[in-house]
C-alpha positions as a printed Julia matrix, in Angstrom:
307×3 Matrix{Float64}:
   0.0    0.0     0.0
   2.79   2.38    0.81
   4.41   1.8    -2.61
   1.08   2.4    -4.36
   0.61   5.66   -2.5
   4.13   6.78   -3.37
   3.44   6.69   -7.13
   0.83   9.5    -7.19
   2.95  11.54   -4.79
   5.96  11.14   -7.1
   3.89  12.21  -10.11
   2.6   15.18   -8.13
   6.17  16.17   -7.3
   7.22  15.9   -10.95
   4.26  18.07  -11.92
   5.18  20.73   -9.38
   8.79  20.72  -10.56
   7.68  21.08  -14.17
   5.38  23.98  -13.29
   8.15  25.72  -11.36
  10.52  25.3   -14.29
   7.95  26.6   -16.79
   6.92  29.61  -14.72
  10.24  30.66  -13.16
  13.04  29.39  -15.39
  11.89  29.08  -18.99
   9.51  32.06  -18.84
  12.54  34.26  -18.1
  15.08  32.52  -20.38
  14.88  35.07  -23.19
  16.53  34.21  -26.49
  17.45  36.06  -29.65
  16.91  34.06  -32.82
  18.7   35.07  -36.01
  17.64  34.33  -39.57
  19.09  35.19  -42.97
  16.23  35.85  -45.41
  17.13  35.99  -49.15
  14.55  38.57  -50.19
  16.67  41.39  -51.69
  17.81  41.96  -55.24
  21.4   41.0   -56.1
  23.81  43.78  -55.24
  21.7   45.32  -52.47
  23.28  45.76  -49.07
  21.85  43.58  -46.25
  19.59  45.21  -43.68
  18.55  43.95  -40.25
  15.01  43.92  -38.86
  14.46  43.35  -35.15
  11.06  41.71  -34.67
   9.46  42.11  -31.22
   6.07  40.76  -30.23
   3.8   39.82  -27.35
   5.62  41.33  -24.4
   2.33  41.4   -22.42
   4.21  43.75  -20.12
   3.24  44.42  -16.53
   5.19  46.94  -14.43
   7.02  44.31  -12.37
   8.68  42.38  -15.23
  12.16  43.77  -14.51
  14.06  40.9   -16.16
  12.05  41.27  -19.37
  12.47  45.05  -19.38
  16.23  44.81  -18.92
  16.56  42.15  -21.63
  14.65  44.23  -24.17
  16.84  47.23  -23.33
  19.91  45.11  -24.08
  18.71  44.68  -27.68
  19.71  48.27  -28.37
  23.28  46.99  -28.77
  22.2   45.24  -31.99
  21.67  48.58  -33.78
  18.98  47.19  -36.11
  18.03  49.1   -39.25
  14.32  48.7   -38.44
  12.28  47.59  -35.4
   8.88  45.97  -35.94
   6.53  45.48  -32.99
   3.63  43.17  -33.86
   1.5   43.9   -30.82
   0.24  42.69  -27.44
   2.83  44.98  -25.87
   1.05  45.63  -22.57
  -1.12  43.72  -20.1
  -1.69  46.37  -17.42
  -2.99  49.97  -17.39
   0.29  51.2   -15.87
   2.58  49.38  -18.31
   3.16  52.13  -20.88
   5.94  53.9   -18.95
   7.82  50.62  -18.28
   7.36  49.63  -21.93
   8.82  52.89  -23.21
  11.71  52.47  -20.78
  12.32  48.99  -22.19
  12.19  50.28  -25.78
  14.21  53.44  -25.1
  17.54  52.16  -26.55
  15.69  51.2   -29.75
  13.59  54.32  -30.25
  16.29  56.1   -32.23
  15.89  53.43  -34.94
  13.08  53.48  -37.53
  10.13  51.53  -36.16
   6.66  50.21  -37.01
   3.89  48.85  -34.82
   0.45  47.28  -34.9
  -1.88  46.48  -32.02
  -2.91  43.13  -30.6
  -6.07  42.39  -28.65
  -4.22  42.64  -25.34
  -3.16  46.2   -26.07
  -6.85  47.06  -25.84
  -8.43  44.63  -23.4
  -7.02  43.86  -19.97
  -6.49  40.13  -19.39
  -8.88  38.34  -17.07
  -8.42  35.18  -14.98
  -9.37  32.1   -17.0
  -8.52  28.45  -17.29
  -5.53  28.36  -19.69
  -6.3   24.72  -20.56
  -9.28  25.96  -22.59
  -6.8   26.8   -25.36
  -6.4   23.06  -25.95
  -9.89  22.84  -27.46
 -10.8   26.41  -28.5
  -9.13  29.69  -29.42
  -9.43  32.84  -27.31
 -11.21  34.68  -30.13
 -14.59  34.52  -28.37
 -13.13  35.94  -25.13
 -13.34  39.55  -26.31
 -17.02  40.35  -26.07
 -16.32  43.81  -24.65
 -16.88  46.71  -27.0
 -15.11  49.35  -24.93
 -11.33  48.89  -24.52
 -10.11  48.65  -20.96
  -6.42  49.4   -21.61
  -4.96  52.78  -22.7
  -4.22  51.69  -26.28
  -4.44  55.23  -27.66
  -1.79  56.42  -25.17
   0.33  53.41  -26.09
   0.19  54.26  -29.78
   0.77  57.95  -29.13
   3.87  57.19  -27.05
   5.47  55.11  -29.82
   4.39  57.51  -32.56
   5.88  60.44  -30.64
   9.26  58.71  -30.97
   8.84  58.44  -34.73
   7.55  54.86  -34.99
   4.8   54.42  -37.59
   1.3   53.24  -36.66
   0.57  50.58  -39.29
  -2.94  49.56  -38.22
  -4.99  49.22  -41.44
  -2.74  51.53  -43.41
   0.26  51.71  -45.74
   3.49  53.71  -45.63
   6.92  54.09  -47.17
   9.99  54.08  -44.96
  13.74  54.3   -45.53
  15.54  51.29  -44.04
  19.28  51.38  -44.54
  19.68  51.86  -48.29
  16.25  50.42  -49.02
  12.97  52.05  -49.95
  10.45  49.86  -48.11
   6.73  49.78  -48.82
   4.79  48.64  -45.74
   1.22  47.44  -45.42
  -0.22  46.74  -42.0
  -3.5   45.57  -40.47
  -5.07  45.67  -37.04
  -5.71  42.47  -35.08
  -7.91  39.9   -36.81
  -8.33  38.08  -33.49
 -10.77  40.81  -32.42
 -12.11  41.49  -35.92
 -10.41  44.87  -36.29
  -8.46  43.93  -39.41
  -9.58  45.84  -42.5
  -7.48  44.51  -45.34
  -9.75  46.2   -47.89
  -8.33  49.55  -46.72
  -4.85  48.58  -47.93
  -5.79  46.18  -50.74
  -4.14  46.43  -54.13
  -0.73  45.75  -55.61
   2.13  46.84  -53.37
   4.43  49.39  -55.09
   6.53  47.4   -57.55
   9.31  49.98  -57.53
   9.98  49.55  -53.78
  13.14  47.67  -52.83
  11.16  45.64  -50.3
   7.44  45.1   -49.7
   6.73  44.29  -46.04
   3.42  43.12  -44.55
   2.8   43.5   -40.8
   0.0   42.01  -38.65
  -0.56  40.68  -35.15
  -2.34  37.38  -35.74
  -1.12  35.24  -38.68
  -4.5   34.41  -40.2
  -4.04  32.62  -43.53
  -6.83  34.6   -45.24
  -4.93  37.84  -44.65
  -1.51  36.36  -45.42
  -2.85  35.08  -48.74
  -4.01  38.58  -49.66
  -0.68  40.11  -48.65
   1.18  37.61  -50.84
  -1.2   38.12  -53.76
  -0.62  41.87  -53.55
   3.13  41.36  -53.88
   4.34  41.67  -50.28
   7.57  39.7   -50.0
   8.02  39.4   -46.23
   5.23  39.02  -43.66
   5.71  39.51  -39.9
   3.27  38.38  -37.19
   3.11  37.3   -33.56
   0.16  36.27  -31.38
   0.76  32.5   -31.21
   3.36  32.49  -28.41
   4.83  29.61  -30.39
   2.24  27.39  -28.73
   3.53  28.47  -25.28
   3.18  25.01  -23.73
   4.75  22.58  -26.18
   5.66  18.91  -26.19
   9.36  18.11  -26.76
  10.0   16.49  -30.16
   6.36  17.19  -31.13
   5.93  20.94  -30.89
   2.92  23.14  -30.32
  -0.41  21.62  -29.38
  -2.38  24.68  -30.52
  -1.8   27.96  -32.37
  -4.76  30.05  -31.08
  -5.53  31.15  -34.66
  -5.95  29.75  -38.16
  -2.3   29.01  -38.92
  -1.11  25.39  -38.84
   1.09  24.04  -36.05
   4.12  23.62  -38.34
   4.34  27.4   -38.8
   3.47  28.46  -35.26
   6.86  30.19  -34.89
   9.99  30.95  -36.88
  10.53  31.38  -40.63
   8.47  29.65  -43.31
   6.71  30.45  -46.57
   3.16  31.5   -47.35
   2.47  31.31  -51.06
   5.1   33.56  -52.68
   6.0   35.41  -49.45
   8.41  34.69  -46.63
   6.68  34.54  -43.25
   8.12  35.1   -39.8
   5.94  34.35  -36.77
   7.47  35.41  -33.47
   6.93  33.19  -30.43
   6.97  36.43  -28.46
   8.55  37.48  -25.2
   5.76  37.35  -22.64
   2.68  35.55  -21.42
  -0.65  36.54  -20.0
  -0.18  37.36  -16.3
  -2.81  34.68  -15.64
  -0.89  32.0   -17.54
   2.72  32.81  -16.55
   4.44  29.72  -17.9
   6.26  28.45  -20.98
   7.4   24.92  -21.65
   9.62  23.78  -24.56
   8.98  27.21  -26.08
  11.46  29.87  -24.98
  10.46  33.54  -25.05
  12.16  35.19  -28.0
  12.86  38.15  -30.21
  14.25  37.71  -33.72
  16.86  39.51  -35.77
  16.13  39.02  -39.46
  19.01  39.85  -41.79
  17.64  40.48  -45.26
  20.2   39.42  -47.84
  20.3   39.29  -51.66
  18.84  36.29  -53.43
  21.26  33.89  -55.05
  20.38  32.18  -58.31
  18.5   28.97  -57.57
  18.63  29.47  -53.78
  15.59  30.77  -51.91
  16.29  28.94  -48.66
  15.98  30.46  -45.21
  18.89  30.06  -42.83
  18.72  30.24  -39.06
  22.03  31.52  -37.76
  23.11  29.65  -34.64
């Protein structure tokens, strides 16, 4: 009887250890991923894009704030923030402190649902059988999203929610199209629809949630590189299997990292944070990505992750 009782206790101990690892260790083990993306014309000089997403920042995340500040040493040519930056009404000042070393660089941003609606306690296991899309029944935002956008725009970063722009990135003339978050039905692709400027050196599409219907339209309009976040890379993954869910329409194989969507390259960031009510990651480290755009070589369109 004693041996039989010891088995559940041992399993309980393993579970507690796994939870402690996921919530204390891996959640704070931030990583920078690096990819070479062959999207430029031959002879063009490489440029570097720093892709940030899903910080879900609350004022007390000192380790996350300090790590983001350290990214200023990369001196990227462009910073792209694909949303869900805050998770608390008082998080804008800490966020701008975290971004301060990067604000002298050209930047773009779109919003995610959690920039507008404060997270609420919920059972995180629900994500195993349904997405969180139905969780946003509120019509009035509860987070200061307008102040968030104004703070970034005041530093020169471009608000790309349902709009287009041209921006100088290194030696490149970049045409950008961006949409608001499809997860809360604020995306309005029709407002930016149409062929992207063919004369631009690079055509960049930016969104929060990587919904295939929008990515297909971006690719059809000639956008060459698409950036998104939202998925958290699955957040709680199974070693040697990967993500269990994506929380949107994209397939599990493309839940994070570089891939292709039709004619476009796609990068989905696993993001840097979590909801404060689901503060754990397992087999899915929090990340930012540095994408080095390089010239295409004849017969070689492969994507390389730089270790």
